[in-house]
C-alpha positions in Angstrom: 137.3 -58.3 14.7 135.3 -55.2 14.3 136.7 -53.2 11.4 137.3 -49.5 11.7 134.9 -47.5 9.5 136.8 -44.8 7.7 133.9 -43.0 6.0 133.0 -39.7 7.6 129.4 -39.8 8.6 127.4 -36.6 8.3 125.6 -37.2 11.6 127.7 -35.8 14.4 127.8 -37.4 17.8 126.9 -35.7 20.9 129.6 -33.0 20.7 128.5 -29.4 20.8 130.1 -26.0 21.3 128.5 -24.1 24.2 129.4 -21.2 26.5 128.0 -22.8 29.6 129.3 -21.8 33.0 128.5 -25.0 34.9 130.5 -28.1 34.3 127.4 -30.4 34.5 124.0 -29.5 33.1 120.8 -31.4 32.4 119.8 -31.5 28.8 116.2 -31.3 27.5 116.2 -35.0 27.8 115.7 -35.7 31.5 117.9 -38.8 31.4 120.8 -37.0 29.7 123.5 -34.8 31.1 125.7 -32.1 29.4 129.3 -32.0 30.5 131.0 -28.7 29.9 134.6 -27.8 29.5 135.1 -24.1 28.9 133.4 -23.5 25.5 133.1 -27.2 24.7 130.5 -29.7 25.9 129.3 -33.2 25.3 125.9 -34.7 26.0 125.7 -38.2 27.4 122.6 -40.3 27.9 124.1 -41.8 31.1 127.2 -41.5 33.3 130.0 -42.9 31.2 131.6 -46.0 32.6 134.0 -47.1 29.9 136.3 -44.1 29.4 139.5 -44.1 27.4 142.0 -41.2 27.8 144.4 -40.7 24.9 147.1 -38.4 26.4 149.3 -38.6 29.5 148.1 -35.3 31.0 144.5 -36.4 30.8 145.4 -39.8 32.1 147.2 -38.3 35.1 144.3 -35.9 35.9 141.7 -38.7 35.6 143.6 -40.9 38.0 144.2 -37.9 40.4 140.5 -37.5 40.9 139.9 -41.2 41.3 139.0 -42.0 37.7 140.3 -44.8 35.4 140.9 -45.5 31.8 140.3 -48.7 29.7 143.7 -48.1 28.0 146.4 -45.6 27.6 148.8 -44.2 25.0 152.3 -45.4 24.7 154.3 -42.7 26.4 157.6 -41.9 28.1 155.9 -39.3 30.2 155.3 -40.0 33.9 151.9 -41.7 34.5 150.3 -43.3 37.6 151.8 -46.7 38.6 148.3 -48.1 38.6 147.9 -47.1 34.9 151.1 -48.6 33.6 149.6 -52.1 33.2 146.8 -50.8 31.0 146.6 -51.9 27.3 148.6 -49.6 25.1 147.1 -48.0 22.1 150.3 -46.7 20.5 151.9 -43.3 20.5 149.6 -40.4 21.1 150.0 -39.2 17.5 149.4 -42.7 16.1 146.6 -44.2 18.1 145.6 -47.7 16.9 141.9 -47.2 16.1 141.2 -51.0 15.7 142.3 -51.6 19.3 140.3 -48.6 20.5 137.1 -49.7 18.8 137.5 -53.2 20.2 137.4 -51.7 23.8 133.9 -50.5 23.1 134.3 -47.3 25.1 131.3 -45.1 25.9 133.5 -42.0 25.9 136.9 -41.2 24.5 138.8 -38.1 25.8 141.7 -36.7 23.9 143.5 -33.5 23.1 142.6 -31.5 20.0 146.2 -30.7 19.3 147.5 -34.3 19.5 144.5 -36.4 18.6 142.7 -34.2 16.1 143.2 -36.5 13.1 141.2 -39.2 14.9 138.0 -37.1 14.9 136.6 -38.4 11.6 137.3 -42.0 12.7 135.7 -41.5 16.0 132.6 -40.1 14.3 132.4 -42.8 11.7 132.6 -45.5 14.4 129.9 -43.6 16.4 132.1 -43.4 19.5 131.2 -40.5 21.8 134.3 -38.3 22.2 135.6 -34.9 23.3 138.9 -33.7 21.9 139.8 -31.0 24.4 141.3 -27.7 23.6 144.1 -27.9 26.2 146.4 -25.0 25.7 148.1 -24.2 29.0 148.1 -24.1 32.8 145.1 -21.8 32.9 143.1 -24.8 31.6 144.0 -27.1 34.4 141.3 -26.2 36.9 138.4 -26.2 34.3 139.7 -29.5 33.1 139.8 -31.1 36.5 136.3 -29.9 37.2 135.1 -31.4 33.9 136.8 -34.7 34.7 135.3 -34.7 38.1 131.8 -34.5 36.6 132.5 -37.0 33.8 133.8 -39.6 36.3 131.1 -38.8 38.8 133.7 -37.6 41.4 133.1 -33.9 41.7 134.0 -33.8 45.4 137.4 -35.5 44.9 138.1 -33.1 42.0 137.3 -30.2 44.3 139.8 -31.5 46.8 142.5 -31.9 44.2 141.8 -28.4 42.9 142.1 -26.9 46.4 145.4 -28.6 46.9 146.5 -27.5 43.4 145.6 -23.9 44.1 147.3 -24.0 47.5 150.5 -25.4 45.9 150.5 -22.8 43.1 150.1 -20.0 45.8 153.1 -21.5 47.7 155.2 -21.4 44.5 154.0 -17.8 43.7 154.8 -16.7 47.3 158.2 -18.4 47.1 158.8 -16.6 43.8 158.0 -13.2 45.5 160.4 -14.1 48.4 163.1 -15.0 45.9 162.7 -11.8 43.9 162.9 -9.8 47.1 165.9 -11.8 48.3 167.7 -11.2 45.0 166.8 -7.5 45.1 168.2 -7.2 48.6 171.4 -8.9 47.6 171.8 -6.6 44.7 171.3 -3.6 46.9 173.9 -4.6 49.4 176.4 -5.5 46.7 175.7 -2.1 45.1 176.3 -0.3 48.4 179.6 -2.2 48.9 180.8 -1.1 45.5 181.0 2.5 46.7 183.9 1.7 49.0 187.6 0.8 48.6 187.6 -2.9 49.3 188.5 -3.6 53.0 191.5 -5.7 53.7 190.1 -8.5 55.8 190.8 -11.9 57.3 188.1 -14.4 58.2 189.0 -16.8 61.0 187.2 -20.0 62.1 187.7 -20.5 65.8 186.9 -23.8 67.6 187.9 -25.1 71.0 191.0 -26.6 69.5 192.3 -24.4 66.7 192.0 -21.3 64.6 191.9 -21.7 60.9 191.1 -19.4 57.9 187.9 -19.5 55.9 188.0 -19.8 52.2 185.2 -18.6 49.8 183.6 -22.0 50.1 182.5 -21.1 53.6 179.4 -19.0 54.3 181.0 -15.9 55.7 183.9 -15.7 53.2 181.5 -16.3 50.3 179.5 -13.3 51.5 182.7 -11.2 51.8 183.6 -12.2 48.2 180.2 -11.1 47.0 180.8 -7.8 48.7 184.2 -7.5 46.9 186.2 -7.4 50.1 189.9 -8.1 49.9 190.4 -11.5 51.7 194.1 -11.7 52.5 194.0 -15.5 52.3 193.5 -15.3 48.6 196.9 -13.7 48.1 198.5 -17.0 49.0 198.4 -18.8 45.7 200.0 -21.9 47.2 197.1 -22.5 49.5 194.5 -25.1 48.3 191.1 -23.4 48.5 189.0 -26.5 47.8 187.8 -26.8 51.5 185.9 -24.4 53.7 188.8 -23.8 56.0 192.6 -24.1 55.8 195.4 -24.0 58.3 196.6 -20.5 58.8 199.3 -19.6 61.3 199.6 -16.5 63.4 202.8 -15.7 61.6 200.9 -15.7 58.3 198.2 -13.6 59.7 200.7 -11.1 61.2 202.5 -10.8 57.8 199.2 -10.3 56.0 198.3 -7.6 58.5 194.5 -7.2 57.7 192.6 -4.0 58.6 189.7 -6.1 59.8 189.4 -9.6 61.3 186.1 -11.4 61.3 185.9 -14.4 63.7 183.3 -17.1 63.1 183.0 -19.4 66.1 182.1 -23.1 66.0 181.4 -24.5 69.4 180.8 -22.8 72.8 181.0 -19.3 71.5 181.3 -17.5 74.8 184.2 -19.6 76.0 186.0 -19.6 72.6 185.6 -15.9 72.1 186.8 -15.1 75.6 189.9 -17.3 75.2 190.7 -15.8 71.8 190.3 -12.2 73.1 192.7 -12.9 75.9 195.3 -14.3 73.5 195.0 -11.2 71.4 195.7 -9.0 74.4 198.5 -11.1 75.9 200.4 -12.2 72.8 202.6 -9.5 71.1 202.2 -11.2 67.8 198.5 -10.5 67.9 199.0 -7.0 69.3 201.0 -5.8 66.2 198.2 -6.6 63.7 196.5 -3.4 62.7 193.0 -4.9 63.1 193.8 -5.7 66.7 195.5 -2.4 67.4 192.5 -0.5 66.0 189.9 -2.7 67.8 188.5 -4.0 64.5 188.2 -7.6 65.5 184.6 -8.7 65.2 183.1 -11.9 66.6 180.2 -12.9 64.4 177.1 -14.8 65.4 177.1 -18.4 64.1 173.4 -18.4 63.1 174.2 -15.9 60.3 177.8 -16.7 59.5 178.6 -20.3 60.3 175.3 -21.9 59.3 173.6 -21.0 56.1 171.4 -18.0 57.0 168.9 -18.8 54.1 166.5 -15.9 53.6 168.5 -13.9 56.1 171.5 -13.8 53.9 170.9 -10.1 52.9 170.7 -9.3 56.6 174.0 -11.0 57.2 175.7 -9.3 54.3 174.4 -6.0 55.5 175.9 -6.7 58.9 179.3 -7.4 57.3 179.0 -4.2 55.2 178.3 -2.1 58.3 181.2 -3.6 60.3 183.6 -3.1 57.4 182.7 0.4 56.4 180.5 2.1 58.9 182.4 1.6 62.1 
């Protein structure tokens, strides 16, 4: 077994510091190439074929661009399935140098922060290496470009980079949408706070029955955010663990809401027409102040039955307008 040499040799391997802009450059030696990663670089006499990566992030990036590794660190971090069967070199902070030397790599790639103590051993065993200064997400693209050149797969690296950038842009766009969404919600809630809470009932009408909506439903949850006074919540005996609960006309009449919101599930036109007729023909309905004052509002199901998603501020504004601006 080849023993690990622990003496630090004065002669450094092909590792230099350079401010080169290109990832791959030709050296003064026509047969050699210089591989650049930000301010770091390494000169290789030929394209490396036996590469070992010493950290999970480097391993993942290498495999993403179509590269491989002779071995891997022992890690609980996610790694490609195809890399799981690789020989293990120990935990990233305790790499087994004897095993590493036995692999006879022509290039070892590690991270300065995690593998820095291996530098003298790599030098003394004359193993070409680059311990990368990998500090944050802004290093990802330069690192993928570097690995693309080292593994001789620059085109695949470019494809991965383009997808990576597109995915980042999607997330950033989503973050902007979320911030606007939150700002719009806060605005409508602030507008609602200017008013005395409206006394409301929220009914769910189907072809078979009329029930009351609890705050677990879409519409009633919006009303709760707007600090409206949902008469259903005054009934402490009612279990509110479901989206709708039975609610009799007698209860509704006794609660006497100022406003009734109706959310239809089913054939909206038929259900709304039938319910409107009942309100006009049944005296029990006629005595409710919301009915007497024509403040019964049939709401569109796309905003108040189904989750309106990014249109939630629009739906809440509509509730606000109906409650306070009519």
